[in-house]
LUMTOR-261334 format. One record per residue: residue in one letter; x, y, z of N, C-alpha, C in turn. Coordinates in steps of 0.02 Angstrom, whole numbers, padded with zeros to 5 digits, always signed. Example, Ala and Ser with C-alpha at 12.3 -4.5 7.8 and 13.67 -1.06 7.14 Angstrom:
REM LUMTOR-261334
a+00660-00284+00390+00615-00225+00390+00660-00165+00390s+00642-00112+00354+00684-00053+00357+00645+00002+00394
//
This chain:
REM LUMTOR-261334
m+00328+03142+01386+00302+03094+01338+00355+03043+01317s+00419+03057+01332+00473+03011+01311+00492+02961+01366e+00456+02963+01422+00470+02916+01477+00447+02846+01458i+00494+02798+01464+00476+02729+01448+00431+02702+01503l+00375+02673+01484+00327+02645+01531+00347+02573+01549t+00331+02553+01609+00342+02484+01629+00287+02440+01599p+00297+02375+01595+00244+02331+01571+00180+02337+01613a+00187+02348+01679+00128+02356+01721+00089+02419+01702q+00125+02473+01687+00092+02535+01666+00057+02526+01599v+00090+02491+01554+00059+02477+01488-00004+02435+01497g+00000+02384+01539-00058+02342+01550-00116+02380+01582a-00100+02428+01625-00152+02466+01659-00190+02513+01611a-00162+02524+01552-00195+02568+01503-00257+02535+01474g-00263+02469+01480-00323+02435+01459-00334+02433+01384l-00281+02427+01345-00287+02423+01273-00300+02350+01252a-00364+02335+01242-00383+02265+01233-00354+02234+01169d-00341+02275+01118-00315+02249+01055-00241+02234+01057w-00206+02258+01108-00133+02262+01106-00101+02221+01162r-00039+02198+01148+00002+02165+01198+00073+02192+01192q+00107+02198+01249+00178+02216+01246+00220+02154+01240l+00262+02151+01189+00310+02097+01180+00379+02129+01175f+00423+02112+01222+00488+02145+01228+00477+02220+01235h+00507+02261+01190+00506+02333+01200+00451+02368+01162a+00403+02331+01132+00354+02363+01088+00283+02339+01102l+00236+02382+01087+00164+02364+01085+00151+02332+01017q+00113+02277+01018+00099+02244+00955+00027+02220+00953t+00001+02215+00892-00064+02184+00881-00065+02153+00812r-00115+02111+00801-00129+02085+00734-00204+02094+00721y-00219+02120+00662-00288+02128+00640-00304+02078+00587a-00357+02039+00598-00379+01988+00549-00422+02024+00497t-00390+02044+00443-00424+02083+00391-00464+02040+00342g-00446+01977+00337-00483+01931+00293-00462+01932+00221d-00440+01989+00197-00417+01993+00128-00367+02051+00122f-00333+02053+00066-00279+02102+00057-00307+02173+00051a-00362+02181+00015-00390+02249+00004-00410+02281+00069t-00442+02243+00113-00462+02272+00179-00401+02290+00219g-00351+02248+00218-00289+02263+00254-00255+02325+00227l-00255+02332+00161-00224+02391+00130-00261+02454+00148a-00327+02451+00149-00368+02510+00167-00355+02530+00240l-00352+02480+00284-00338+02495+00355-00267+02523+00362l-00220+02494+00328-00151+02518+00331-00148+02592+00310t-00185+02609+00257-00184+02678+00232-00213+02726+00284e-00267+02706+00318-00295+02748+00371-00247+02755+00430i-00213+02701+00447-00164+02704+00501-00108+02752+00481g-00088+02749+00418-00036+02794+00395-00055+02867+00402r-00117+02883+00386-00140+02952+00394-00140+02973+00467a-00164+02928+00510-00165+02944+00582-00094+02952+00609a-00047+02912+00584+00022+02918+00606+00052+02984+00585e+00037+03007+00525+00062+03071+00502+00034+03127+00544e-00031+03123+00560-00062+03174+00602-00030+03177+00671a-00012+03118+00697+00017+03115+00764+00093+03126+00762d+00122+03126+00703+00195+03130+00695+00228+03074+00736h+00200+03016+00730+00225+02957+00768+00207+02895+00727h+00256+02855+00710+00246+02807+00656+00259+02735+00678p+00208+02692+00669+00215+02621+00686+00250+02582+00629d+00271+02522+00646+00294+02475+00595+00234+02434+00573l+00221+02432+00507+00163+02398+00480+00186+02342+00434d+00156+02284+00442+00174+02225+00403+00109+02194+00376l+00095+02207+00312+00034+02186+00281+00043+02119+00246r+00002+02070+00265+00001+02005+00233-00069+01991+00208y-00077+01940+00165-00144+01921+00145-00181+01894+00206g-00234+01927+00225-00276+01903+00280-00263+01935+00347h-00206+01969+00355-00195+02003+00419-00145+02060+00412l-00148+02104+00460-00103+02162+00464-00071+02163+00534n-00005+02159+00537+00032+02164+00600+00053+02237+00611v+00044+02260+00673+00062+02329+00690+00107+02327+00751r+00163+02362+00747+00210+02365+00804+00222+02439+00819l+00217+02457+00883+00222+02527+00904+00272+02533+00962y+00321+02577+00953+00361+02599+01010+00395+02664+00991s+00420+02699+01040+00452+02764+01028+00526+02753+01014h+00547+02761+00952+00615+02747+00933+00666+02790+00970d+00646+02853+00984+00693+02898+01018+00705+02877+01091a+00654+02844+01121+00659+02823+01190+00682+02751+01197g+00668+02711+01145+00687+02640+01148+00638+02595+01182g+00576+02619+01191+00525+02579+01223+00456+02609+01214v+00408+02585+01252+00340+02608+01247+00330+02670+01290t+00302+02722+01260+00287+02784+01296+00213+02799+01289r+00191+02854+01319+00120+02873+01315+00101+02893+01244r+00148+02914+01204+00133+02926+01133+00109+02863+01099d+00139+02807+01117+00118+02743+01088+00049+02723+01111l+00034+02735+01174-00033+02718+01200-00087+02758+01163r-00074+02822+01151-00122+02864+01116-00134+02840+01045l-00079+02826+01009-00086+02804+00940-00117+02735+00937a-00101+02691+00984-00130+02624+00985-00207+02630+00993q-00229+02674+01037-00301+02683+01046-00334+02707+00982r-00300+02753+00948-00327+02780+00885-00330+02725+00832i-00280+02684+00828-00279+02629+00779-00335+02579+00794s-00347+02566+00858-00402+02522+00876-00469+02550+00855e-00477+02615+00861-00539+02648+00839-00548+02641+00763l-00495+02649+00725-00498+02643+00652-00517+02572+00632a-00487+02523+00666-00503+02453+00650-00575+02437+00667a-00599+02460+00725-00667+02447+00746-00717+02478+00697a-00702+02537+00672-00747+02571+00625-00754+02531+00561r-00704+02492+00543-00706+02449+00483-00731+02379+00499g-00745+02366+00562-00767+02299+00580-00712+02248+00579v-00649+02270+00584-00591+02226+00584-00573+02207+00655v-00567+02143+00668-00557+02117+00736-00483+02104+00749a-00461+02123+00809-00393+02110+00831-00388+02038+00857v-00332+02006+00841-00319+01938+00866-00251+01936+00900p-00243+01973+00956-00178+01976+00989-00155+01909+01018q-00202+01862+01027-00183+01797+01053-00139+01758+01004l-00135+01780+00942-00093+01746+00893-00022+01774+00891l-00008+01825+00931+00057+01858+00930+00111+01817+00965s+00171+01822+00941+00230+01799+00977+00291+01832+00946a+00346+01835+00983+00408+01863+00957+00465+01823+00986a+00517+01812+00947+00572+01772+00970+00637+01812+00970e+00679+01798+01020+00746+01824+01021+00794+01765+01030v+00855+01775+01008+00907+01724+01017+00947+01744+01079a+00956+01696+01125+00995+01708+01186+01061+01671+01181l+01113+01706+01195+01181+01677+01193+01207+01672+01265d+01218+01610+01287+01247+01599+01354+01322+01614+01352t+01345+01658+01395+01416+01676+01396+01438+01695+01465p+01497+01674+01488+01523+01694+01552+01554+01764+01550d+01563+01792+01489+01597+01856+01482+01565+01895+01424r+01511+01930+01439+01475+01966+01387+01518+02019+01354a+01558+02055+01394+01599+02109+01367+01649+02084+01315r+01669+02022+01322+01719+01994+01275+01688+01978+01207v+01626+01953+01207+01595+01930+01144+01549+01982+01112e+01521+02028+01151+01472+02074+01126+01497+02116+01068p+01558+02144+01070+01580+02185+01012+01580+02146+00946f+01598+02082+00949+01598+02041+00888+01528+02038+00858w+01478+02025+00899+01410+02017+00874+01381+02083+00851r+01399+02137+00883+01376+02203+00859+01405+02217+00789a+01468+02197+00779+01500+02209+00714+01471+02164+00659v+01464+02100+00675+01443+02053+00622+01370+02063+00603l+01329+02087+00651+01259+02101+00637+01247+02174+00616a+01301+02213+00615+01297+02283+00592+01242+02322+00627e+01241+02317+00695+01191+02353+00733+01202+02429+00725p+01151+02466+00700+01160+02537+00688+01161+02579+00752q+01125+02556+00804+01120+02594+00866+01126+02547+00925p+01178+02553+00965+01188+02505+01021+01133+02509+01073h+01116+02451+01101+01068+02444+01155+01102+02405+01211e+01094+02426+01271+01128+02396+01328+01107+02322+01335g+01157+02278+01335+01146+02208+01350+01117+02166+01294e+01106+02195+01235+01078+02158+01180+01098+02190+01114v+01093+02151+01061+01102+02177+00994+01033+02176+00961r+01009+02234+00941+00940+02239+00918+00936+02278+00853d+00902+02248+00806+00889+02280+00741+00819+02312+00746d+00816+02377+00755+00752+02409+00766+00707+02408+00704s+00735+02392+00646+00694+02385+00586+00654+02320+00588g+00673+02274+00632+00638+02211+00637+00659+02160+00586d+00710+02174+00547+00732+02125+00496+00770+02067+00525l+00803+02078+00582+00842+02025+00614+00816+02014+00684p+00822+01953+00710+00801+01941+00779+00846+01974+00829r+00820+01989+00888+00860+02016+00942+00910+01962+00965l+00968+01985+00985+01018+01942+01015+01031+01967+01086w+01018+01925+01135+01024+01943+01205+01078+01901+01237f+01118+01931+01281+01174+01895+01313+01154+01875+01384q+01153+01810+01394+01134+01783+01460+01195+01760+01497a+01204+01786+01557+01262+01767+01597+01259+01694+01615s+01315+01660+01608+01318+01589+01625+01386+01574+01655g+01393+01516+01684+01458+01494+01709+01502+01471+01651s+01563+01455+01667+01611+01433+01616+01614+01357+01610e+01571+01323+01648+01573+01250+01647+01551+01224+01578e+01575+01165+01560+01556+01132+01498+01526+01065+01515p+01481+01036+01473+01455+01069+01413+01397+01116+01432r+01381+01161+01388+01322+01202+01398+01293+01219+01329q+01229+01231+01327+01196+01251+01265+01209+01325+01255r+01248+01342+01206+01270+01412+01199+01214+01458+01173f+01173+01433+01127+01118+01473+01101+01051+01440+01120h+01002+01480+01137+00934+01454+01143+00886+01510+01123l+00824+01492+01109+00773+01542+01092+00734+01562+01154d+00718+01626+01157+00668+01653+01204+00607+01670+01162v+00551+01640+01176+00489+01653+01139+00443+01693+01184m+00432+01756+01165+00389+01801+01204+00318+01795+01179v+00271+01781+01225+00200+01773+01207+00158+01816+01253p+00096+01832+01234+00051+01868+01280+00042+01827+01344s+00035+01861+01400+00030+01826+01465-00027+01776+01467d-00083+01795+01434-00141+01750+01436-00135+01690+01390q-00081+01686+01352-00070+01630+01306-00014+01584+01328a+00024+01603+01380+00083+01566+01399+00067+01495+01420r+00017+01486+01463+00001+01420+01487-00018+01372+01430a-00059+01396+01384-00079+01354+01328-00019+01335+01285r+00027+01383+01275+00086+01369+01234+00130+01318+01267i+00139+01324+01332+00180+01277+01370+00150+01206+01369e+00084+01204+01381+00051+01139+01382+00054+01105+01313a+00049+01144+01260+00054+01115+01193+00124+01087+01181a+00175+01124+01204+00244+01100+01195+00256+01037+01235l+00229+01033+01295+00238+00972+01336+00201+00913+01304a+00142+00926+01278+00104+00873+01244+00139+00848+01182a+00181+00891+01152+00217+00873+01091+00284+00839+01106g+00295+00819+01169+00355+00783+01186+00405+00823+01225g+00389+00885+01241+00436+00927+01279+00440+00908+01351v+00490+00936+01385+00503+00923+01456+00507+00990+01493l+00474+00994+01550+00479+01053+01593+00545+01050+01630v+00588+01100+01619+00653+01103+01652+00650+01144+01716d+00617+01203+01712+00616+01248+01770+00560+01298+01761d+00514+01301+01810+00461+01351+01809+00464+01395+01871g+00523+01399+01901+00531+01438+01962+00522+01512+01952m+00530+01536+01890+00521+01608+01876+00459+01621+01835a+00415+01571+01829+00353+01581+01793+00308+01632+01829p+00270+01673+01794+00259+01673+01722+00309+01715+01682t+00359+01746+01716+00408+01786+01679+00443+01744+01627f+00467+01686+01646+00492+01638+01596+00488+01568+01624t+00478+01521+01580+00475+01450+01596+00522+01414+01548v+00567+01373+01576+00617+01338+01535+00590+01269+01516l+00589+01256+01450+00569+01192+01424+00627+01162+01384a+00622+01098+01370+00672+01066+01327+00636+01019+01279d+00663+01012+01218+00635+00964+01171+00660+00894+01189p+00637+00842+01155+00657+00774+01173+00733+00761+01171d+00770+00803+01134+00843+00796+01132+00879+00837+01185g+00840+00875+01225+00870+00916+01278+00886+00987+01259n+00869+01008+01198+00880+01078+01177+00829+01123+01212r+00853+01176+01242+00809+01216+01286+00781+01277+01250v+00723+01299+01275+00690+01360+01252+00656+01390+01312c+00651+01456+01314+00615+01491+01367+00550+01520+01338v+00494+01503+01369+00430+01535+01351+00421+01593+01400c+00420+01654+01373+00424+01714+01414+00361+01755+01408t+00347+01795+01460+00296+01847+01458+00325+01911+01487m+00289+01965+01479+00311+02028+01509+00290+02035+01581e+00252+01988+01607+00229+01991+01677+00287+01984+01725g+00290+02028+01772+00344+02027+01823+00408+02061+01803r+00408+02094+01745+00468+02129+01722+00462+02203+01737d+00521+02235+01746+00523+02307+01757+00523+02345+01691g+00543+02313+01637+00547+02347+01573+00569+02300+01519
//
């Protein structure tokens, strides 16, 4: 049960309410008001206690965000699939609709020719409690992920850029909206895994999906 599933395995589970973004399963429920969201959150809490497996819950007026992954494994496991299905059942019983198309998650990418040289500094300054290979990650979700992207030593280069992870079925619309807003397509050779765009000043961003990734 602690085996980390690949994005393809997660997708094959057919969880219509859920999308994998980075290392976690996520969904958003359109509760419409705070009281409905609080009631659903309470039911999810009971189910989590019964399963001895606990999601991250973020209640706002009008919606409830749910994030699921196995902290001991560092990714999505079959425990998460089971609890996700149970949460979907609880939401459906209340008539609460999932809106996973509204999901996105961002990480900060640092271009560096020598990750080993700079990584210890960022782990220290961000006070990462538990190291993760190749990235600095706050599993509480309070801080964005910091990922180290290998680059050459040539100058100039954009040292930081954002990676915006979106559901696979939303990537094309997000890219088209960015282009319509004045953006420029830089590189789509690795699409749909990631597509590189730039704003009118040349600042780059990657629109990413989990499609084509091993984990």
